[in-house]
N, CA, C and O atoms as a GROMACS GRO file, in nm:
protein
  352
    1MET      N    1  -2.117  -0.203   2.199
    1MET     CA    2  -2.043  -0.075   2.197
    1MET      C    3  -1.914  -0.090   2.105
    1MET      O    4  -1.848  -0.193   2.120
    2LYS      N    5  -1.876  -0.005   2.021
    2LYS     CA    6  -1.748  -0.005   1.957
    2LYS      C    7  -1.644   0.081   2.023
    2LYS      O    8  -1.671   0.193   2.067
    3TYR      N    9  -1.532   0.030   2.028
    3TYR     CA   10  -1.424   0.105   2.091
    3TYR      C   11  -1.295   0.102   2.010
    3TYR      O   12  -1.282   0.013   1.926
    4GLN      N   13  -1.209   0.184   2.026
    4GLN     CA   14  -1.081   0.188   1.955
    4GLN      C   15  -0.974   0.221   2.059
    4GLN      O   16  -0.986   0.315   2.138
    5GLY      N   17  -0.870   0.140   2.056
    5GLY     CA   18  -0.754   0.159   2.143
    5GLY      C   19  -0.621   0.138   2.068
    5GLY      O   20  -0.611   0.083   1.958
    6ASN      N   21  -0.523   0.189   2.139
    6ASN     CA   22  -0.384   0.168   2.100
    6ASN      C   23  -0.313   0.055   2.185
    6ASN      O   24  -0.302   0.061   2.308
    7PHE      N   25  -0.267  -0.047   2.107
    7PHE     CA   26  -0.202  -0.156   2.163
    7PHE      C   27  -0.079  -0.186   2.089
    7PHE      O   28  -0.054  -0.142   1.977
    8LYS      N   29   0.009  -0.274   2.169
    8LYS     CA   30   0.132  -0.319   2.120
    8LYS      C   31   0.132  -0.445   2.066
    8LYS      O   32   0.088  -0.536   2.137
    9PHE      N   33   0.173  -0.474   1.945
    9PHE     CA   34   0.176  -0.605   1.890
    9PHE      C   35   0.281  -0.698   1.943
    9PHE      O   36   0.397  -0.661   1.961
   10LEU      N   37   0.238  -0.823   1.968
   10LEU     CA   38   0.334  -0.914   2.022
   10LEU      C   39   0.361  -1.020   1.916
   10LEU      O   40   0.475  -1.033   1.872
   11LYS      N   41   0.261  -1.096   1.873
   11LYS     CA   42   0.278  -1.193   1.773
   11LYS      C   43   0.134  -1.240   1.718
   11LYS      O   44   0.032  -1.214   1.781
   12VAL      N   45   0.130  -1.311   1.596
   12VAL     CA   46   0.002  -1.365   1.547
   12VAL      C   47   0.047  -1.511   1.529
   12VAL      O   48   0.156  -1.544   1.482
   13GLU      N   49  -0.058  -1.601   1.574
   13GLU     CA   50  -0.041  -1.741   1.540
   13GLU      C   51  -0.168  -1.787   1.460
   13GLU      O   52  -0.283  -1.748   1.482
   14GLN      N   53  -0.127  -1.882   1.358
   14GLN     CA   54  -0.221  -1.949   1.288
   14GLN      C   55  -0.256  -2.082   1.352
   14GLN      O   56  -0.167  -2.163   1.380
   15MET      N   57  -0.383  -2.107   1.375
   15MET     CA   58  -0.427  -2.222   1.453
   15MET      C   59  -0.524  -2.307   1.366
   15MET      O   60  -0.600  -2.245   1.292
   16LYS      N   61  -0.529  -2.449   1.368
   16LYS     CA   62  -0.612  -2.516   1.288
   16LYS      C   63  -0.745  -2.548   1.385
   16LYS      O   64  -0.736  -2.583   1.502
   17ARG      N   65  -0.862  -2.529   1.316
   17ARG     CA   66  -0.996  -2.554   1.381
   17ARG      C   67  -1.002  -2.700   1.439
   17ARG      O   68  -0.936  -2.791   1.387
   18LYS      N   69  -1.075  -2.717   1.538
   18LYS     CA   70  -1.100  -2.852   1.587
   18LYS      C   71  -1.159  -2.955   1.467
   18LYS      O   72  -1.120  -3.070   1.450
   19ASN      N   73  -1.261  -2.887   1.390
   19ASN     CA   74  -1.345  -2.961   1.294
   19ASN      C   75  -1.306  -2.952   1.156
   19ASN      O   76  -1.380  -2.977   1.062
   20SER      N   77  -1.156  -2.906   1.146
   20SER     CA   78  -1.113  -2.877   1.024
   20SER      C   79  -1.130  -2.958   0.897
   20SER      O   80  -1.130  -2.909   0.784
   21GLU      N   81  -1.147  -3.097   0.927
   21GLU     CA   82  -1.158  -3.198   0.812
   21GLU      C   83  -1.302  -3.177   0.752
   21GLU      O   84  -1.331  -3.207   0.636
   22ASP      N   85  -1.386  -3.125   0.838
   22ASP     CA   86  -1.537  -3.112   0.778
   22ASP      C   87  -1.565  -2.985   0.719
   22ASP      O   88  -1.676  -2.952   0.676
   23LEU      N   89  -1.445  -2.903   0.716
   23LEU     CA   90  -1.474  -2.775   0.648
   23LEU      C   91  -1.412  -2.759   0.520
   23LEU      O   92  -1.346  -2.854   0.477
   24ALA      N   93  -1.424  -2.642   0.443
   24ALA     CA   94  -1.362  -2.616   0.326
   24ALA      C   95  -1.209  -2.586   0.363
   24ALA      O   96  -1.172  -2.564   0.478
   25GLU      N   97  -1.126  -2.589   0.254
   25GLU     CA   98  -0.990  -2.577   0.285
   25GLU      C   99  -0.967  -2.425   0.329
   25GLU      O  100  -0.874  -2.402   0.406
   26ALA      N  101  -1.038  -2.334   0.288
   26ALA     CA  102  -1.024  -2.190   0.300
   26ALA      C  103  -1.063  -2.151   0.454
   26ALA      O  104  -1.022  -2.048   0.507
   27ASP      N  105  -1.139  -2.236   0.513
   27ASP     CA  106  -1.190  -2.214   0.661
   27ASP      C  107  -1.142  -2.291   0.755
   27ASP      O  108  -1.193  -2.290   0.868
   28ARG      N  109  -1.037  -2.370   0.725
   28ARG     CA  110  -0.982  -2.468   0.820
   28ARG      C  111  -0.889  -2.400   0.930
   28ARG      O  112  -0.860  -2.464   1.030
   29THR      N  113  -0.844  -2.277   0.913
   29THR     CA  114  -0.762  -2.201   1.014
   29THR      C  115  -0.814  -2.084   1.060
   29THR      O  116  -0.909  -2.032   1.001
   30PHE      N  117  -0.760  -2.030   1.170
   30PHE     CA  118  -0.785  -1.902   1.233
   30PHE      C  119  -0.679  -1.851   1.289
   30PHE      O  120  -0.583  -1.925   1.313
   31PHE      N  121  -0.675  -1.699   1.323
   31PHE     CA  122  -0.556  -1.640   1.388
   31PHE      C  123  -0.585  -1.610   1.520
   31PHE      O  124  -0.697  -1.572   1.555
   32VAL      N  125  -0.471  -1.628   1.615
   32VAL     CA  126  -0.486  -1.572   1.758
   32VAL      C  127  -0.393  -1.453   1.743
   32VAL      O  128  -0.278  -1.466   1.701
   33PHE      N  129  -0.442  -1.342   1.777
   33PHE     CA  130  -0.370  -1.210   1.748
   33PHE      C  131  -0.337  -1.174   1.885
   33PHE      O  132  -0.432  -1.147   1.959
   34HIS      N  133  -0.210  -1.168   1.935
   34HIS     CA  134  -0.154  -1.140   2.064
   34HIS      C  135  -0.105  -0.981   2.089
   34HIS      O  136  -0.023  -0.931   2.011
   35LEU      N  137  -0.152  -0.914   2.189
   35LEU     CA  138  -0.129  -0.777   2.196
   35LEU      C  139  -0.101  -0.756   2.340
   35LEU      O  140  -0.124  -0.843   2.424
   36LEU      N  141  -0.048  -0.635   2.368
   36LEU     CA  142  -0.046  -0.574   2.497
   36LEU      C  143  -0.115  -0.432   2.503
   36LEU      O  144  -0.089  -0.338   2.427
   37ASP      N  145  -0.210  -0.432   2.610
   37ASP     CA  146  -0.283  -0.313   2.620
   37ASP      C  147  -0.224  -0.203   2.674
   37ASP      O  148  -0.107  -0.221   2.709
   38GLU      N  149  -0.273  -0.084   2.694
   38GLU     CA  150  -0.201   0.041   2.758
   38GLU      C  151  -0.112   0.023   2.896
   38GLU      O  152  -0.011   0.087   2.925
   39ASP      N  153  -0.176  -0.078   2.971
   39ASP     CA  154  -0.114  -0.107   3.102
   39ASP      C  155  -0.035  -0.234   3.100
   39ASP      O  156  -0.010  -0.292   3.205
   40ASN      N  157   0.005  -0.279   2.984
   40ASN     CA  158   0.101  -0.390   2.945
   40ASN      C  159   0.037  -0.530   2.994
   40ASN      O  160   0.104  -0.626   3.034
   41ASN      N  161  -0.087  -0.526   2.984
   41ASN     CA  162  -0.169  -0.644   3.006
   41ASN      C  163  -0.185  -0.725   2.863
   41ASN      O  164  -0.216  -0.675   2.755
   42PRO      N  165  -0.156  -0.865   2.892
   42PRO     CA  166  -0.168  -0.929   2.754
   42PRO      C  167  -0.318  -0.944   2.713
   42PRO      O  168  -0.407  -0.962   2.796
   43VAL      N  169  -0.341  -0.934   2.580
   43VAL     CA  170  -0.475  -0.939   2.517
   43VAL      C  171  -0.465  -1.035   2.387
   43VAL      O  172  -0.372  -1.031   2.308
   44ARG      N  173  -0.565  -1.113   2.380
   44ARG     CA  174  -0.540  -1.183   2.234
   44ARG      C  175  -0.704  -1.193   2.188
   44ARG      O  176  -0.801  -1.212   2.261
   45PHE      N  177  -0.701  -1.175   2.065
   45PHE     CA  178  -0.820  -1.187   1.978
   45PHE      C  179  -0.820  -1.305   1.889
   45PHE      O  180  -0.721  -1.332   1.820
   46PHE      N  181  -0.928  -1.378   1.889
   46PHE     CA  182  -0.943  -1.478   1.783
   46PHE      C  183  -1.009  -1.445   1.664
   46PHE      O  184  -1.128  -1.416   1.669
   47VAL      N  185  -0.939  -1.447   1.541
   47VAL     CA  186  -0.978  -1.389   1.424
   47VAL      C  187  -1.022  -1.500   1.327
   47VAL      O  188  -0.943  -1.587   1.291
   48PHE      N  189  -1.153  -1.496   1.285
   48PHE     CA  190  -1.201  -1.596   1.186
   48PHE      C  191  -1.240  -1.529   1.048
   48PHE      O  192  -1.265  -1.594   0.946
   49ASN      N  193  -1.242  -1.391   1.056
   49ASN     CA  194  -1.282  -1.312   0.938
   49ASN      C  195  -1.164  -1.316   0.831
   49ASN      O  196  -1.056  -1.260   0.854
   50LYS      N  197  -1.193  -1.388   0.709
   50LYS     CA  198  -1.068  -1.403   0.610
   50LYS      C  199  -1.017  -1.266   0.569
   50LYS      O  200  -0.895  -1.255   0.556
   51ASP      N  201  -1.092  -1.162   0.547
   51ASP     CA  202  -1.041  -1.035   0.504
   51ASP      C  203  -0.956  -0.978   0.608
   51ASP      O  204  -0.846  -0.929   0.580
   52LEU      N  205  -1.002  -0.981   0.727
   52LEU     CA  206  -0.909  -0.945   0.846
   52LEU      C  207  -0.779  -1.012   0.853
   52LEU      O  208  -0.671  -0.954   0.863
   53MET      N  209  -0.798  -1.144   0.846
   53MET     CA  210  -0.690  -1.238   0.846
   53MET      C  211  -0.577  -1.199   0.751
   53MET      O  212  -0.458  -1.193   0.781
   54SER      N  213  -0.634  -1.171   0.624
   54SER     CA  214  -0.536  -1.133   0.515
   54SER      C  215  -0.471  -0.984   0.539
   54SER      O  216  -0.358  -0.959   0.497
   55LYS      N  217  -0.547  -0.893   0.605
   55LYS     CA  218  -0.499  -0.771   0.642
   55LYS      C  219  -0.391  -0.770   0.744
   55LYS      O  220  -0.296  -0.691   0.739
   56ILE      N  221  -0.409  -0.868   0.845
   56ILE     CA  222  -0.308  -0.901   0.948
   56ILE      C  223  -0.186  -0.953   0.890
   56ILE      O  224  -0.075  -0.910   0.921
   57ALA      N  225  -0.206  -1.050   0.804
   57ALA     CA  226  -0.080  -1.112   0.758
   57ALA      C  227   0.004  -1.038   0.670
   57ALA      O  228   0.125  -1.058   0.664
   58ASN      N  229  -0.064  -0.938   0.589
   58ASN     CA  230  -0.003  -0.860   0.496
   58ASN      C  231   0.042  -0.726   0.551
   58ASN      O  232   0.086  -0.643   0.472
   59ALA      N  233   0.033  -0.698   0.684
   59ALA     CA  234   0.059  -0.573   0.744
   59ALA      C  235   0.212  -0.555   0.780
   59ALA      O  236   0.255  -0.445   0.813
   60GLY      N  237   0.290  -0.663   0.773
   60GLY     CA  238   0.423  -0.654   0.805
   60GLY      C  239   0.443  -0.612   0.952
   60GLY      O  240   0.538  -0.537   0.976
   61LEU      N  241   0.367  -0.651   1.049
   61LEU     CA  242   0.394  -0.612   1.186
   61LEU      C  243   0.524  -0.672   1.250
   61LEU      O  244   0.565  -0.785   1.223
   62VAL      N  245   0.579  -0.595   1.327
   62VAL     CA  246   0.690  -0.640   1.411
   62VAL      C  247   0.666  -0.626   1.570
   62VAL      O  248   0.588  -0.543   1.617
   63SER      N  249   0.737  -0.710   1.642
   63SER     CA  250   0.712  -0.702   1.793
   63SER      C  251   0.725  -0.564   1.839
   63SER      O  252   0.815  -0.487   1.804
   64LEU      N  253   0.620  -0.536   1.926
   64LEU     CA  254   0.610  -0.407   2.011
   64LEU      C  255   0.578  -0.285   1.927
   64LEU      O  256   0.585  -0.172   1.976
   65GLN      N  257   0.538  -0.310   1.785
   65GLN     CA  258   0.483  -0.195   1.722
   65GLN      C  259   0.336  -0.160   1.760
   65GLN      O  260   0.247  -0.242   1.777
   66ASP      N  261   0.326  -0.025   1.772
   66ASP     CA  262   0.204   0.033   1.793
   66ASP      C  263   0.101  -0.011   1.694
   66ASP      O  264   0.125   0.001   1.574
   67VAL      N  265  -0.018  -0.064   1.738
   67VAL     CA  266  -0.132  -0.088   1.650
   67VAL      C  267  -0.266  -0.026   1.709
   67VAL      O  268  -0.295  -0.033   1.828
   68ILE      N  269  -0.341   0.034   1.614
   68ILE     CA  270  -0.462   0.085   1.653
   68ILE      C  271  -0.570  -0.022   1.631
   68ILE      O  272  -0.590  -0.060   1.515
   69VAL      N  273  -0.634  -0.069   1.723
   69VAL     CA  274  -0.722  -0.181   1.712
   69VAL      C  275  -0.868  -0.126   1.743
   69VAL      O  276  -0.887  -0.054   1.841
   70GLU      N  277  -0.970  -0.163   1.656
   70GLU     CA  278  -1.100  -0.125   1.656
   70GLU      C  279  -1.189  -0.261   1.702
   70GLU      O  280  -1.188  -0.362   1.631
   71PHE      N  281  -1.258  -0.254   1.814
   71PHE     CA  282  -1.334  -0.379   1.842
   71PHE      C  283  -1.458  -0.349   1.912
   71PHE      O  284  -1.477  -0.238   1.961
   72THR      N  285  -1.555  -0.456   1.918
   72THR     CA  286  -1.695  -0.431   1.973
   72THR      C  287  -1.686  -0.526   2.102
   72THR      O  288  -1.620  -0.629   2.116
   73ILE      N  289  -1.773  -0.461   2.192
   73ILE     CA  290  -1.807  -0.527   2.311
   73ILE      C  291  -1.965  -0.542   2.319
   73ILE      O  292  -2.041  -0.448   2.295
   74SER      N  293  -2.003  -0.661   2.353
   74SER     CA  294  -2.155  -0.679   2.370
   74SER      C  295  -2.182  -0.794   2.464
   74SER      O  296  -2.105  -0.891   2.470
   75CYS      N  297  -2.288  -0.783   2.534
   75CYS     CA  298  -2.332  -0.868   2.639
   75CYS      C  299  -2.455  -0.944   2.583
   75CYS      O  300  -2.558  -0.889   2.543
   76GLY      N  301  -2.432  -1.087   2.585
   76GLY     CA  302  -2.529  -1.185   2.536
   76GLY      C  303  -2.568  -1.278   2.651
   76GLY      O  304  -2.530  -1.262   2.767
   77THR      N  305  -2.654  -1.384   2.603
   77THR     CA  306  -2.686  -1.467   2.694
   77THR      C  307  -2.585  -1.547   2.760
   77THR      O  308  -2.601  -1.587   2.875
   78ASN      N  309  -2.464  -1.578   2.681
   78ASN     CA  310  -2.370  -1.646   2.733
   78ASN      C  311  -2.254  -1.556   2.788
   78ASN      O  312  -2.142  -1.604   2.802
   79GLY      N  313  -2.278  -1.439   2.815
   79GLY     CA  314  -2.175  -1.358   2.877
   79GLY      C  315  -2.131  -1.253   2.778
   79GLY      O  316  -2.197  -1.227   2.677
   80TRP      N  317  -2.013  -1.192   2.810
   80TRP     CA  318  -1.961  -1.086   2.719
   80TRP      C  319  -1.897  -1.131   2.604
   80TRP      O  320  -1.833  -1.235   2.614
   81ASN      N  321  -1.901  -1.063   2.477
   81ASN     CA  322  -1.840  -1.100   2.362
   81ASN      C  323  -1.770  -0.985   2.317
   81ASN      O  324  -1.826  -0.876   2.314
   82VAL      N  325  -1.639  -1.003   2.277
   82VAL     CA  326  -1.555  -0.915   2.235
   82VAL      C  327  -1.482  -0.969   2.095
   82VAL      O  328  -1.416  -1.072   2.084
   83ASN      N  329  -1.513  -0.868   1.988
   83ASN     CA  330  -1.469  -0.897   1.850
   83ASN      C  331  -1.400  -0.796   1.795
   83ASN      O  332  -1.433  -0.678   1.799
   84LEU      N  333  -1.282  -0.851   1.731
   84LEU     CA  334  -1.193  -0.757   1.655
   84LEU      C  335  -1.268  -0.722   1.518
   84LEU      O  336  -1.320  -0.804   1.443
   85VAL      N  337  -1.262  -0.583   1.498
   85VAL     CA  338  -1.331  -0.543   1.390
   85VAL      C  339  -1.241  -0.490   1.290
   85VAL      O  340  -1.279  -0.496   1.173
   86ASP      N  341  -1.121  -0.435   1.316
   86ASP     CA  342  -1.021  -0.382   1.228
   86ASP      C  343  -0.897  -0.335   1.288
   86ASP      O  344  -0.902  -0.302   1.406
   87ILE      N  345  -0.781  -0.326   1.223
   87ILE     CA  346  -0.654  -0.284   1.271
   87ILE      C  347  -0.613  -0.168   1.168
   87ILE      O  348  -0.653  -0.155   1.052
   88ALA      N  349  -0.516  -0.079   1.247
   88ALA     CA  350  -0.458   0.013   1.155
   88ALA      C  351  -0.317   0.032   1.206
   88ALA      O  352  -0.239   0.107   1.147
   0.00000   0.00000   0.00000
């Protein structure tokens, strides 16, 4: 299922993957995107998509800025999966 919600931006962190020495230079990092939902609960998304990482980095977001987030929720054999699709 695809959802869209209004969140408040907190911060974004660039993290190094555990197996980064085995990967190409462009695939060695990912983003952790920290947000607050409408009830001020902390939410974070792990972003591995390079196009989405570039969009987040170039958005010029500031703390507590409103961000519209599109994400998907699916149930698999390992439990629930939540994936960030896009930001506006």
